[in-house]
N, C-alpha and C positions, 0 to 999 in steps of 0.2 A: 514490518513495523518501522523500518528505517525510512521508508517512503512516507508514511504518515507523519513521522517526526520531522523530517525535512520539510514537508509541505506545511505543517503547522508553524514551524519556526519562520519559514520564508514568508508565508502569507500574513500571519498575525503580527510578527515583530519586525520584519524587514520590508514590509509593504510590497512584496512581490505579487504578481498577478497570475492566477491559474490560466492555463492556455485552453483547457477543454471546457465546454459549456456545462456539462453535468456537475463536475466538482464546484464550478462557480455557483451554480444554482443551489447546491446543497450547503455550501459555505455561507451563502447569502441568507438562506432560510434559518440556519443555525446561528448565524452571526459570529461564527468562529470556525477556524479550520480544524479545531480539535475534534470535530465530529468525524474526521477521517479515521481516527483510531477506532471508533465504534463501527464505522462502515467496514473497515478492513477486518475486524473481528467477526462481524456478522457474516462475512463471506468466508473467512479463513477457517473458522471452527466447523461449519457444516462440510466444507470441502475435505478437511482433514478427517472428519468422522467417516465420510463416505469412502475415502481412500482406504482407510484401515478396515472398514466393514466389508466393502464389496470386492476389493482386489486381493485375492489370495496369494498371487504370485509375488513373493517378497521383492524380487528384482524389479518387476514392473512398478510396484508401489513406490519403491525407493527412487526409481527414475522420475516418476511424477512429482515426488516431493522435492527432488533436486531441481527439476525444471521450474516448479513454482517458486522455489527459493531464489534461483538465478534471476528469474523475471522480476521478482520483488526487489532483490538487492541491486540489480542493474538500474532500475528507475530511482531507487533511493540514493545510490551513489551519484547518479547524474544530478539529482537535485542538490545533494550535499556539495558537490563540486561547484555547481552554479552558485550556491550560497557563499562558498569561500571566495569565489571570483568577484562577487558583488562588493 
């Protein structure tokens, strides 16, 4: 959610521009980058449900959770640092 927050602040308040065409399209259709919160939750909730439902090995499940968290935090921190540099 750090990624969605940093994207929302950068695009809506600091006039930053998304680099990828799909988020640009979604932001244009919704007329705000706040839609990123909804999109992240639409993906995150089913993935978390499937991880806890289908993966019985606790170590493997925790590995996937940490991997997803690292990927999300990495992009969110990159965006946050970019905002601080602006």
